[in-house]
N, CA, C and O of each residue as an XYZ file, in Angstrom:
380
protein
N      -6.121     58.923    130.907
C      -4.882     57.854    131.470
C      -4.385     57.522    130.186
O      -5.151     57.019    129.364
N      -2.963     57.785    129.857
C      -2.355     57.840    128.426
C      -2.374     55.821    128.403
O      -2.417     55.003    129.321
N      -2.321     55.676    126.953
C      -2.146     54.392    126.864
C      -0.685     53.835    126.664
O       0.259     54.530    126.287
N      -0.625     52.603    126.939
C       0.619     52.033    126.925
C       1.291     51.832    125.639
O       2.457     51.486    125.451
N       0.241     52.143    124.654
C       0.616     52.138    123.038
C       1.045     53.368    122.852
O       2.012     53.501    122.102
N       0.503     54.455    123.418
C       0.980     55.756    122.924
C       2.154     56.539    123.855
O       2.571     57.671    123.613
N       2.576     55.712    124.933
C       3.845     55.890    125.763
C       4.679     55.391    124.937
O       5.476     56.192    124.448
N       4.753     54.274    124.613
C       5.684     53.120    123.674
C       5.730     54.169    122.378
O       6.717     54.904    122.386
N       4.972     54.314    121.466
C       5.180     55.262    120.735
C       5.874     56.587    120.789
O       6.618     56.936    119.872
N       5.608     57.474    122.035
C       6.399     58.724    122.098
C       7.669     58.367    122.878
O       8.380     59.350    123.089
N       8.144     57.167    123.374
C       9.431     56.827    123.686
C      10.134     56.243    122.233
O      11.339     56.469    122.124
N       9.538     55.588    121.233
C      10.367     55.300    119.908
C      10.616     56.892    119.275
O      11.637     57.227    118.675
N       9.617     57.649    119.512
C      10.030     58.996    118.705
C      11.004     59.692    119.106
O      11.569     60.444    118.312
N      11.442     59.586    120.514
C      11.792     60.254    121.563
C      13.471     59.629    120.951
O      14.429     60.236    120.473
N      13.310     58.613    121.154
C      14.745     57.928    120.885
C      15.217     57.862    119.365
O      16.330     57.405    119.103
N      14.280     58.368    118.266
C      14.550     58.588    117.004
C      15.341     59.710    117.002
O      16.403     59.684    116.380
N      14.933     60.862    117.701
C      15.244     62.100    117.842
C      16.298     62.172    118.323
O      17.113     62.862    117.711
N      16.777     61.452    119.709
C      17.872     61.528    120.402
C      19.275     61.045    119.523
O      20.406     61.508    119.672
N      18.836     59.946    118.538
C      19.873     59.357    117.782
C      19.843     60.341    116.758
O      21.049     60.452    116.533
N      19.339     61.037    116.077
C      19.007     62.282    114.835
C      20.085     63.175    115.484
O      21.142     63.299    114.866
N      19.951     63.735    116.528
C      20.360     64.583    117.477
C      21.946     64.212    117.306
O      22.731     64.905    116.658
N      22.265     63.088    117.946
C      23.598     62.666    117.963
C      24.440     62.398    116.681
O      25.637     62.117    116.748
N      23.869     62.481    115.708
C      24.272     62.214    114.048
C      24.490     63.311    113.923
O      25.708     63.459    113.826
N      23.933     64.287    113.862
C      23.693     65.545    113.215
C      24.981     66.278    113.936
O      25.767     66.987    113.308
N      25.106     65.941    115.676
C      26.151     66.781    116.055
C      27.615     66.339    115.774
O      28.652     66.994    115.881
N      27.378     64.781    115.306
C      28.875     64.399    114.671
C      29.307     64.622    113.420
O      30.513     64.484    113.219
N      28.500     64.981    112.397
C      28.636     65.246    111.367
C      28.913     66.956    111.309
O      29.769     67.356    110.520
N      28.354     67.698    111.948
C      28.894     68.910    111.939
C      30.645     69.145    112.835
O      31.578     69.934    112.686
N      30.413     68.193    113.585
C      31.959     68.397    114.451
C      33.109     67.915    113.623
O      34.253     68.338    113.789
N      32.671     66.726    112.433
C      33.551     66.430    111.249
C      33.648     67.588    110.447
O      34.717     68.177    110.291
N      32.600     67.939    109.939
C      32.754     69.374    109.038
C      33.464     70.401    109.843
O      33.913     71.368    109.227
N      33.626     70.339    111.075
C      34.094     71.806    111.494
C      35.426     71.458    111.338
O      36.201     72.408    111.233
N      35.969     70.151    111.287
C      37.359     69.883    111.460
C      38.190     69.979    110.063
O      39.411     70.100    109.958
N      37.119     69.886    108.897
C      37.708     69.844    107.555
C      38.066     71.462    107.107
O      39.074     71.815    106.493
N      37.047     72.267    107.548
C      36.862     73.568    107.118
C      38.355     74.464    107.797
O      38.571     74.275    108.994
N      39.148     75.226    107.166
C      40.258     75.772    107.551
C      39.773     77.326    107.916
O      39.214     78.176    107.223
N      40.260     77.332    109.397
C      39.897     78.564    109.851
C      39.754     79.890    109.319
O      38.935     80.696    109.761
N      40.668     80.158    108.224
C      40.697     80.942    107.425
C      39.230     81.461    106.464
O      38.930     82.488    105.855
N      38.674     80.365    106.680
C      37.122     80.464    105.865
C      36.459     80.871    106.793
O      36.090     80.063    107.645
N      36.125     82.209    106.893
C      35.357     82.937    107.581
C      33.867     82.920    107.623
O      33.156     83.183    108.594
N      33.500     82.567    106.410
C      31.565     82.805    105.915
C      31.177     81.309    106.480
O      30.088     81.227    107.048
N      31.973     80.126    106.372
C      31.795     78.592    106.187
C      31.874     78.576    107.902
O      30.844     78.354    108.538
N      32.970     78.788    108.487
C      32.843     78.990    110.157
C      31.707     79.695    110.751
O      31.423     79.529    111.938
N      31.142     80.358    110.095
C      30.170     81.369    110.819
C      28.761     80.220    110.449
O      27.862     80.145    111.286
N      28.687     79.444    109.261
C      27.741     78.548    108.957
C      27.611     77.476    110.083
O      26.601     77.037    110.632
N      28.847     77.203    110.255
C      29.086     75.930    111.071
C      28.955     76.484    112.785
O      28.383     75.678    113.518
N      29.270     77.324    113.210
C      28.714     78.099    114.338
C      27.360     78.163    114.746
O      26.937     78.070    115.898
N      26.462     78.397    113.289
C      25.460     78.729    113.293
C      24.448     77.403    113.626
O      23.480     77.417    114.386
N      24.871     76.451    112.969
C      24.809     75.038    112.879
C      24.723     74.567    114.434
O      23.749     74.024    114.955
N      25.774     74.846    114.966
C      26.143     74.538    116.459
C      25.375     74.853    117.320
O      25.002     74.131    118.244
N      25.033     76.054    117.091
C      23.810     76.814    117.916
C      22.117     75.943    117.625
O      21.196     75.825    118.433
N      22.177     75.575    116.550
C      20.837     74.885    116.087
C      20.656     73.689    117.066
O      19.696     73.335    117.750
N      22.121     73.103    116.868
C      22.029     71.659    117.435
C      21.790     71.816    119.097
O      21.311     70.868    119.720
N      22.169     73.131    119.807
C      22.175     73.283    121.512
C      21.013     73.825    121.593
O      20.869     74.209    122.753
N      20.013     74.082    120.904
C      18.550     74.459    120.457
C      17.891     72.865    120.553
O      16.943     72.570    121.281
N      18.447     72.138    119.862
C      17.770     70.937    119.884
C      17.753     70.062    120.782
O      16.758     69.427    121.131
N      18.945     69.956    121.257
C      19.163     69.540    122.569
C      18.505     69.972    123.918
O      18.296     69.281    124.915
N      18.239     71.252    123.703
C      17.098     71.681    124.658
C      15.921     71.147    124.561
O      15.406     70.654    125.564
N      15.404     71.144    123.586
C      14.255     70.801    123.201
C      13.999     68.620    123.565
O      13.124     67.939    124.099
N      14.854     68.438    123.131
C      14.982     66.756    123.438
C      14.823     66.867    125.072
O      13.937     66.204    125.611
N      15.654     67.676    125.828
C      15.418     67.048    127.511
C      13.869     67.697    127.886
O      13.168     67.054    128.667
N      13.357     68.974    127.314
C      12.061     68.823    127.560
C      11.025     68.072    127.241
O      10.032     67.914    127.950
N      11.299     67.381    125.716
C      10.688     66.292    125.796
C      10.584     65.271    126.557
O       9.550     64.642    126.782
N      11.879     65.026    127.071
C      12.112     63.805    127.711
C      11.303     64.078    129.270
O      10.570     63.208    129.740
N      11.503     65.150    129.843
C      10.949     65.548    130.928
C       9.737     65.425    130.753
O       9.139     64.693    131.542
N       8.945     66.124    129.625
C       7.589     65.526    129.575
C       6.737     63.909    129.501
O       5.609     63.548    129.837
N       7.932     63.203    128.881
C       7.126     62.325    128.628
C       7.405     61.517    130.176
O       6.452     60.825    130.533
N       8.438     61.535    130.987
C       8.109     61.236    132.127
C       6.883     61.724    133.154
O       6.399     61.034    134.052
N       6.535     62.977    132.823
C       5.078     63.363    133.241
C       3.865     62.577    132.636
O       3.057     61.946    133.318
N       3.843     62.667    131.565
C       2.533     61.588    130.593
C       2.953     60.318    131.394
O       1.927     60.081    132.032
N       3.758     59.476    131.693
C       3.916     58.003    131.986
C       3.530     58.167    133.560
O       2.847     57.329    134.149
N       4.044     59.342    134.173
C       3.631     59.316    135.643
C       1.876     59.502    135.880
O       1.265     59.188    136.901
N       1.353     60.045    134.743
C      -0.214     60.607    134.678
C      -0.577     59.239    134.327
O      -1.660     59.160    134.907
N      -0.417     58.239    133.831
C      -0.807     57.069    133.842
C      -1.301     55.880    134.683
O      -1.996     54.875    134.535
N      -0.511     56.572    135.749
C      -0.549     55.758    136.892
C       0.353     54.950    137.923
O       1.394     55.442    138.358
N       0.063     54.131    138.165
C       1.177     53.624    139.002
C       2.649     53.517    138.535
O       3.694     53.500    139.185
N       2.361     53.439    136.956
C       3.935     53.231    136.285
C       4.937     54.459    136.656
O       6.132     54.245    136.859
N       4.427     55.629    136.722
C       5.180     56.473    136.960
C       6.025     56.376    138.214
O       7.194     56.736    138.349
N       5.223     55.827    139.099
C       5.826     55.751    140.504
C       7.078     55.233    140.549
O       7.912     55.490    141.418
N       7.215     54.525    139.647
C       8.516     53.423    139.489
C       9.260     54.160    138.074
O      10.458     54.426    138.174
N       8.684     54.420    137.020
C       9.416     55.002    135.844
C       9.833     56.040    135.949
O      10.797     56.154    135.192
N       9.587     57.174    136.650
C       9.793     58.726    136.872
C      11.187     58.463    137.667
O      12.115     58.951    137.022
N      11.586     57.887    138.782
C      12.327     57.927    139.519
C      13.856     57.155    138.257
O      14.966     57.433    137.802
N      13.069     56.370    138.258
C      14.102     55.055    137.111
C      14.616     56.094    135.918
O      15.782     56.053    135.526
N      13.729     56.945    135.423
C      14.085     57.712    134.423
C      14.901     59.163    134.409
O      15.578     59.763    133.574
N      14.551     59.363    135.539
C      15.713     60.428    136.295
C      17.354     59.802    136.159
O      18.219     60.412    135.531
N      17.580     58.610    136.793
C      18.609     57.805    136.681
C      19.142     57.765    135.468
O      20.338     58.043    135.383
N      18.464     57.445    134.361
C      18.425     57.274    133.284
C      19.033     58.382    132.449
O      19.837     58.258    131.525
N      18.503     59.483    132.942
C      18.680     60.682    132.100
C      20.104     61.400    132.764
O      20.545     62.480    132.372
N      20.565     60.780    133.573
C      21.218     61.802    134.268
C      22.917     60.544    133.961
O      24.070     60.977    133.940
N      22.596     59.324    133.808
C      23.445     58.354    133.229
C      23.887     58.942    131.575
O      25.011     58.715    131.129
N      22.945     59.632    130.857
C      23.056     59.766    129.455
C      23.626     61.168    129.780
O      23.731     61.705    128.678
N      23.933     61.799    130.470
C      24.282     63.127    130.356
C      23.382     64.029    130.697
O      23.942     65.030    131.143
N      21.985     64.132    130.679
C      20.887     65.165    130.769
C      20.580     65.535    132.006
O      20.275     64.664    132.821
N      20.604     66.840    132.356
C      20.565     67.232    133.818
C      19.704     68.189    133.691
O      19.347     68.833    134.677
């Protein structure tokens, strides 16, 4: 059984990861707006960063799914938390 402290720690870590992901996404968006289209090499670097951000988003989504499995394995909490979590994930745009 997973302890509530471990679940809380997992939730905090995932929240920090999601915040960092959104910050990185915003920074790359701003950087992309500043770089002229004519600067092909820098544009390629920005495109590479965007791909890394997409991969990171996939990892965040996988961790979110795993988190609900962990909570579900903790017992009765999962019976309520998993469906609620799915609703929250949907509201956040994670499908």
